[in-house]
C-alpha positions as CSV (number, residue, x, y, z in Angstrom):
1,M,-19.9,-33.0,-41.9
2,P,-18.1,-31.1,-44.7
3,L,-19.9,-28.0,-46.1
4,V,-18.8,-26.8,-49.5
5,C,-19.9,-23.3,-50.1
6,D,-18.9,-19.6,-50.3
7,A,-17.9,-18.9,-46.7
8,K,-20.0,-15.8,-46.1
9,A,-23.1,-17.1,-47.9
10,G,-22.7,-20.6,-46.5
11,L,-22.6,-19.4,-42.9
12,A,-25.8,-17.3,-43.4
13,A,-27.6,-20.3,-45.0
14,L,-26.4,-22.6,-42.2
15,S,-27.7,-20.2,-39.5
16,Q,-31.1,-20.0,-41.2
17,A,-31.3,-23.8,-41.5
18,L,-30.4,-24.3,-37.9
19,G,-33.2,-22.0,-36.7
20,D,-33.5,-21.9,-32.9
21,Y,-31.2,-25.0,-32.5
22,R,-29.1,-24.9,-29.3
23,A,-26.4,-27.4,-28.3
24,P,-27.4,-29.9,-25.6
25,V,-26.9,-28.6,-22.0
26,S,-24.4,-31.5,-21.4
27,W,-22.3,-30.4,-24.3
28,L,-22.3,-26.8,-23.2
29,A,-21.3,-27.9,-19.6
30,S,-18.5,-30.1,-21.0
31,A,-17.1,-27.2,-23.1
32,Q,-17.2,-24.8,-20.2
33,A,-15.4,-27.3,-18.0
34,R,-12.7,-27.8,-20.6
35,R,-12.3,-24.0,-20.9
36,R,-11.9,-23.6,-17.2
37,D,-9.3,-26.4,-17.2
38,W,-7.4,-24.7,-20.0
39,N,-7.6,-21.3,-18.3
40,D,-6.1,-22.9,-15.2
41,Y,-3.3,-24.5,-17.3
42,V,-2.5,-21.2,-19.0
43,A,-2.3,-19.4,-15.7
44,S,0.1,-22.0,-14.4
45,N,2.1,-21.9,-17.6
46,T,2.6,-18.1,-17.6
47,A,3.1,-17.7,-13.8
48,P,6.5,-16.4,-12.7
49,R,8.9,-19.0,-11.3
50,N,12.5,-19.3,-10.3
51,G,15.1,-19.9,-13.1
52,T,15.4,-18.7,-16.7
53,P,12.1,-17.4,-18.1
54,S,10.1,-19.4,-20.7
55,Y,8.3,-18.3,-23.8
56,A,5.0,-18.7,-22.0
57,Q,6.0,-16.4,-19.1
58,A,7.1,-13.7,-21.5
59,I,3.8,-14.1,-23.4
60,G,1.7,-13.9,-20.3
61,A,3.6,-10.7,-19.1
62,V,2.9,-8.9,-22.4
63,N,-0.7,-10.2,-22.5
64,A,-1.4,-8.7,-19.1
65,R,-0.2,-5.2,-20.3
66,C,-2.0,-5.0,-23.7
67,T,-5.1,-3.1,-24.6
68,P,-7.9,-4.7,-26.7
69,R,-6.5,-3.0,-29.9
70,D,-2.8,-3.9,-29.6
71,R,-1.7,-6.3,-32.3
72,I,0.7,-9.2,-32.0
73,V,2.8,-10.7,-34.8
74,T,4.9,-13.8,-34.9
75,A,6.1,-16.7,-37.1
76,A,8.3,-19.7,-37.1
77,G,9.9,-21.8,-34.4
78,G,8.2,-22.3,-31.1
79,L,6.5,-19.0,-30.8
80,P,3.5,-19.6,-33.0
81,A,2.4,-22.6,-30.9
82,E,3.2,-20.9,-27.6
83,L,1.2,-17.8,-28.5
84,A,-1.7,-19.8,-29.9
85,A,-1.8,-21.8,-26.6
86,N,-1.1,-19.0,-24.1
87,W,-2.3,-15.7,-25.6
88,R,-5.7,-14.6,-24.4
89,T,-7.1,-12.7,-27.4
90,L,-8.4,-9.3,-26.3
91,G,-9.9,-8.0,-29.6
92,I,-11.0,-9.2,-33.0
93,G,-8.3,-9.0,-35.7
94,T,-5.4,-8.4,-33.3
95,V,-3.5,-11.7,-33.6
96,D,-1.3,-12.3,-36.6
97,I,0.4,-15.8,-36.4
98,E,2.1,-17.1,-39.6
99,F,1.8,-20.8,-38.8
100,G,1.5,-23.0,-41.8
101,F,4.9,-22.5,-43.5
102,S,7.2,-21.5,-40.5
103,C,8.4,-18.4,-42.4
104,M,11.5,-17.4,-40.5
105,G,12.0,-13.7,-41.1
106,Y,8.4,-12.8,-41.5
107,E,8.1,-11.4,-38.0
108,I,9.7,-8.0,-38.2
109,A,8.9,-7.3,-41.9
110,G,5.3,-8.5,-41.3
111,G,5.1,-6.4,-38.2
112,W,6.2,-3.3,-40.0
113,G,3.5,-3.9,-42.6
114,A,0.9,-4.5,-39.9
115,R,1.9,-1.3,-38.2
116,I,1.5,0.7,-41.4
117,A,-2.1,-0.6,-41.7
118,Q,-2.8,-0.3,-38.0
119,A,-1.7,3.3,-37.8
120,E,-4.6,4.3,-40.1
121,L,-7.2,3.2,-37.6
122,D,-5.7,2.6,-34.2
123,T,-3.1,5.4,-33.8
124,D,-2.8,4.8,-30.1
125,A,-2.4,1.0,-30.2
126,E,0.9,-0.9,-30.4
127,T,2.1,-3.5,-32.8
128,I,4.1,-6.1,-30.8
129,V,6.4,-8.5,-32.6
130,F,7.6,-11.8,-31.0
131,V,10.7,-13.1,-32.7
132,G,13.4,-15.8,-31.9
133,D,17.1,-15.2,-32.0
134,R,17.7,-17.1,-35.3
135,S,14.8,-15.5,-37.1
136,Y,16.1,-12.1,-36.0
137,L,19.5,-12.9,-37.5
138,L,17.9,-14.1,-40.7
139,M,15.9,-10.9,-41.3
140,N,16.1,-7.7,-39.2
141,S,16.6,-4.8,-41.5
142,D,13.0,-3.6,-41.3
143,I,13.8,-2.3,-37.8
144,Y,15.6,0.4,-39.7
145,S,12.6,0.8,-42.0
146,S,10.2,1.2,-39.2
147,V,12.3,3.9,-37.5
148,L,12.9,5.6,-40.8
149,T,9.2,5.8,-41.6
150,G,8.0,6.6,-38.1
151,H,6.0,3.3,-37.7
152,K,6.9,2.3,-34.2
153,L,7.1,-1.4,-33.2
154,I,7.7,-3.1,-30.0
155,I,10.0,-6.1,-30.9
156,I,10.5,-8.8,-28.3
157,V,13.6,-10.9,-29.1
158,L,13.4,-14.2,-27.1
159,D,16.9,-15.7,-27.3
160,N,17.1,-19.5,-26.7
161,G,20.6,-19.8,-28.1
162,G,19.8,-21.5,-31.3
163,F,17.0,-23.6,-32.8
164,A,15.4,-24.8,-29.6
165,V,12.1,-26.0,-31.1
166,I,14.0,-28.2,-33.6
167,N,16.0,-29.5,-30.7
168,K,12.7,-30.3,-29.0
169,L,11.4,-32.0,-32.1
170,Q,14.6,-34.1,-32.4
171,K,14.2,-35.3,-28.8
172,N,10.4,-35.9,-29.3
173,T,11.2,-38.3,-32.1
174,G,13.7,-40.2,-30.0
175,N,16.9,-38.7,-31.4
176,A,19.8,-37.1,-29.6
177,S,20.2,-33.3,-29.8
178,F,22.4,-32.5,-32.8
179,N,23.6,-29.0,-34.1
180,T,20.5,-27.1,-32.8
181,L,21.7,-25.3,-29.7
182,I,24.7,-23.2,-30.5
183,A,26.5,-23.8,-27.2
184,Y,26.6,-27.5,-27.8
185,C,27.3,-27.7,-31.6
186,P,30.3,-30.0,-32.2
187,T,31.0,-28.1,-35.4
188,I,31.4,-24.7,-33.6
189,P,34.9,-24.3,-32.0
190,Q,34.1,-21.2,-29.9
191,P,30.4,-20.4,-29.4
192,F,29.4,-16.9,-28.6
193,T,26.2,-14.9,-28.1
194,V,25.0,-12.0,-30.2
195,D,24.4,-8.6,-28.6
196,F,21.0,-8.1,-30.2
197,A,20.3,-4.9,-28.3
198,A,23.4,-3.2,-29.6
199,H,22.6,-4.4,-33.1
200,A,19.0,-3.0,-32.9
201,R,20.4,0.3,-31.6
202,A,22.7,0.5,-34.6
203,L,19.5,0.3,-36.8
204,G,18.0,3.3,-35.0
205,A,15.8,1.6,-32.4
206,V,15.9,2.0,-28.6
207,A,16.9,-1.3,-27.2
208,E,17.8,-3.1,-24.0
209,H,18.7,-6.5,-22.7
210,V,17.0,-7.9,-19.6
211,S,17.7,-11.0,-17.6
212,S,14.6,-11.5,-15.5
213,L,10.8,-11.5,-15.8
214,D,10.5,-8.5,-13.5
215,A,13.0,-6.5,-15.6
216,F,11.2,-7.6,-18.7
217,V,7.9,-6.2,-17.5
218,A,9.6,-2.9,-16.6
219,A,11.3,-2.8,-20.0
220,F,7.9,-3.4,-21.8
221,D,6.4,-0.5,-19.9
222,R,9.3,1.7,-21.1
223,A,8.8,0.4,-24.7
224,R,5.2,1.5,-24.6
225,E,6.3,5.0,-23.8
226,A,9.1,5.1,-26.4
227,D,8.8,7.5,-29.3
228,R,10.1,5.0,-31.9
229,T,10.7,1.2,-32.4
230,A,11.8,-0.4,-29.1
231,V,13.5,-3.8,-28.9
232,I,13.6,-5.9,-25.7
233,V,16.0,-8.9,-25.6
234,M,15.6,-11.6,-23.0
235,R,17.2,-15.0,-22.7
236,V,14.7,-17.9,-22.4
237,D,15.1,-21.5,-21.4
238,P,15.6,-23.7,-24.5
239,V,14.6,-26.9,-22.7
240,E,12.2,-26.3,-19.8
241,G,8.8,-24.5,-19.8
242,W,7.3,-25.6,-23.2
243,T,3.6,-25.8,-23.4
244,E,3.1,-29.6,-23.4
245,R,-0.7,-29.8,-23.5
246,G,-3.1,-29.0,-26.4
247,H,-1.1,-30.5,-29.2
248,A,-2.8,-32.4,-32.1
249,W,-1.4,-35.7,-33.4
250,W,1.4,-34.9,-35.8
251,E,2.6,-37.4,-38.4
252,V,6.3,-36.9,-38.3
253,G,8.5,-39.4,-40.1
254,T,10.2,-41.6,-37.5
255,P,12.3,-44.7,-38.3
256,A,10.6,-48.1,-38.0
257,I,13.9,-49.7,-37.1
258,S,16.6,-48.1,-34.8
259,S,19.2,-49.1,-32.3
260,R,18.0,-46.3,-30.0
261,A,15.2,-47.4,-27.6
262,E,14.0,-43.7,-27.6
263,V,13.3,-43.8,-31.4
264,T,11.5,-47.1,-31.1
265,A,9.3,-45.7,-28.3
266,A,8.6,-42.5,-30.4
267,R,7.7,-44.7,-33.4
268,A,5.2,-46.7,-31.2
269,A,3.6,-43.4,-30.0
270,I,3.2,-42.2,-33.6
271,E,1.5,-45.5,-34.6
272,A,-0.8,-45.4,-31.6
273,G,-1.9,-41.9,-32.5
274,R,-2.6,-43.0,-36.1
275,A,-5.5,-45.2,-34.9
276,A,-7.5,-42.0,-34.3
277,Q,-6.6,-40.4,-37.6
278,R,-9.6,-39.2,-39.7
279,R,-9.4,-40.3,-43.3
280,G,-11.1,-39.1,-46.4
281,T,-12.0,-35.6,-45.3
């Protein structure tokens, strides 16, 4: 039921109205079972495996080494959903995920601002920024600002070689991959990678590139000990390792008529999901 009220006053009034009400035991048991199921899924998602690391594995490795007052910041691309699904929150007010508008470039600038605020209360805690390779290229200059002002960040650049979450969205709607992964762009005659670590060092940070999850863990431990902003760059798999469970139905425009069987199937899935859509709230 919708409740229209001032949030703080409304919650107090709702608590008073509910009195000693408790949810039915069967509902509590169901919630606990689902939570156990999700915990098992996250553990599987974040566990090390052979091959190129995934977003989830990098997230799990950092999560295991954080304190309850460390803060994480991310925005845009696949990282908001991957962090929301796989990050086990350790403390209140420590997760900053810009989700609604996919603001590429918010990550490092927002992290610097978060660090300025955090330093006033939690001087020993870290501000940890997760950013993709294209968001890094769009807006990175506040690495210099953070070093210049003495507001240390740990910046994790997860390089998937382009716009991998858009590539995933293209495929999920039945389309063929087009101009999203740099190595396979038909409009790029000679693809090449960016040396993000060298670039970050040019802005004053300490930085390194790692190629395995074990090396990533060791680099993160070194970043915690660094005396200024530290940048860790790791290549991640653009195709495998996405978190596939936990998604809500998403109304994405998909053609009703197409010569591609994959598009037709995606359209059917969208329409099937529409049957459970809540209306009027």
